[in-house]
N, C-alpha and C positions, 0 to 999 in steps of 0.2 A: 571200501570201508577200511580205515586204518586198523592194522593188527594190534595197535596199542589202545584202541578205543575201548570204552567200557563194554560195548556190545560184544566186541571180540573177547574180552576177558570173560564175559558171562558164558560165551560159547565153550570156552576151555575150562570153566570152573575155577578160575584163578583170581577170585575177588581179593581185594586188599582186606586184611583182617581188621575188624572193628576196633580192637584195642590199640591200633596205630593211628587213630583219628587225629589226635592232637599233633603228633609228629608230622603227619601228612599236611595238616593245616599250616604248621610253622614252616615247613619246607617250601610249600607252594607260595606262602606269603612272602618269603624271602626272595623268591624268584619273580613274582609278578607285582609285588608292592602292595598287596591287599589280601586280607584273609578271605578265603573262599566262602561263599554262602553255605550255611549249614545244610541246605537241601542238596547242594553239590557234594558235600562231604558224605551225606547219606548214601548217595549213589556210589561214590568211590569206595566206601567201606562195606558195601553190600546190603545196607539197611533197606534201601529202595533201589534195586538194580534196574537198569534199563531193560525193557522187554526186548527179546531178540527179534521180535516181529516189528518193532517200532522203526519207522523210517527216519532214523536219526542216529548220528554218531556223536556221543559225548566224549570229549577228550579226557584222557586220564591224567592223574597228577604229574606224571613224568613227561607229558607232552604239551600241557597247556601253555607253559611259558614259551616254548619254541613256536607254537602256532601263533601266539600273539606277536612274537617278534617277526615271524615270517610275513605276516600281513600288516606289519607296521601300525598296529592298533594304537599304540601310545602316541603316534604322530597324528593319525587321522581321526581318532575318536578316543581321546584320553580319559573320557568319563565312563568308558565301557570296558568290559572284559569279555573276550571271545571264549566261549566254553564248549563249542561243538559246531556241527554243521548238519545240513539236511541231506547231504549226498548229492544235491543238485545245484551246487554253486552258491548257496546262501549260508551264512553263518548264524549261529545262535549266540546272542549277546545278552549280558545283564549289566545293569548299572553298578559301578564299583561302589563299595561301602554301603550298599542298600541291603539291610538285613532280610528283606522279603521281596527280592527283585522280580520284576516281570521279565520274561524272555522276549527279546525282539529279534525278528528274522530280518537280516540285511544281506543283500548280495555282496559277496566278498570282493567283487570288483567295484562296488559303489560305496564302500565305507568312507564316511566323511561327507558324502553328498546326498545320501538317502536316509530319511528318517526311519525307514523300515516298517515292519508290521508286528504289532504286539500279538503274541500267540498264547499268552497265559502266564500265570505266576509259576516260578520255578518249583516251589514247594508243591503246588497242586499238580503240576505235570509229573513230578517224581512219584506221586502216589500210585499212579497206574503204569509206571515205567515208560512214560512219554507216548503211550498209545493214543492218548487224546489230543496230542498236539495238532493244532490246525495248521494247514499249509497257508502260504501267503495268498493262494488263489481262493481259499475258503473264507478268509477273514476280510471283511470290508473295512474301509477306513473308519476310524472312530468318529463319532458325530462331532463336528467342529462346533465350538461355542457360537451361539447366536447372540445378536444384540451387542451392546457395548461391554467392554471388559477392562480390567486393570491388569497390567503385567508386573510381576514381582520377581525380584532376585531373592532366592530362598536361603542363601547362605553366602558368607563372604567369599567372593571369587578371587582367583589369582589375577595377577596383572595382565596376562595375556587375554584372559576371559574378559576382563574389564575393558580393554581396548577394543575388543570385538563387539561387546555390548554397546559401547558408545558409538562405534562406527555403523553397525547395522541398524540401530534405532535412531541414529542421527541426534544423539543426546547432547545437550549443552551442560548437563549435570557434571560438575567437577569430579574427578576421580577421588578426591579426598572425601567426598560425601559418602562413598562406598567403602573407603578403607580406614577412615578414622576409628580410633578405639571406641568412640561413642556411637558408632553406627549400629543400628538394630535391624535384625532380620526376622521374618521376611520384610523386604523394603519395596514399596511401590516405586517403579521407575517410569511407567507410563500409565495414564489413567484416562478413562472415557474415550477409548479408541475401539475400532472394529478389529476383530481377530484376523479376518482375511487379509488385512493390510500388512500384518506382521507375522503371519503364520510361517512363512518360509524362514524368516530370521529366527523365530522361536525354535523351530524344529532343528535348524542348523546348530544353534548354540546348545540346545539340550543334548544333541547327539554327541557333541564334543565335551561339554562341561556339566550337564545335568544340574543347571543352576537356576532355571526359570519356572514360574508357575503362572497360571492365569486364573482369574475369578470374575464372576459377573460384576459389572460396575453398578454400585448402588448410589442413587442420587440422594444426597442428604436432605 
């Protein structure tokens, strides 16, 4: 376990003081390009410290940028932020810019190729110091949608995401339909299809860009 981890700080009684919360948030945002989730700031400022018995190491504000750089997260999963690890080779990730993110457990050697396992919302896990965090072995795959679905782009994606969306879904939809000023989101890009056919592409794109959603298809 890293000596700079929050668990390590808890052992030594060296919590970051609460009145430095906004300074910490600004400093980390400048380093990683996104404001840390409030639940993570709660941990860093000792409002909700990680339980010393929890099988998790949450990175501190002085190491989170270095860890994301080391594992090249911006290259392999630009939609995610690495916030810690389970001590067994899996990283704890949250979606960037999500105010109430879920924690996703992904092997640090498989970032960019594995959708990972959702282990609970960050705020909820922080309440009991991460003692309740389920391991990947304990959490089964979420139930896949059954029947026909629609696939939607949830927000205006960047050009790289657009190119991958068109390629992986074999779309003839012109890029201008997704980028014009008049484009409205969420936008349906596939309709009346089976989830299983596109599950891999949806998972890959969401791991990198967090830009897709699915809904049951309703026949008019």
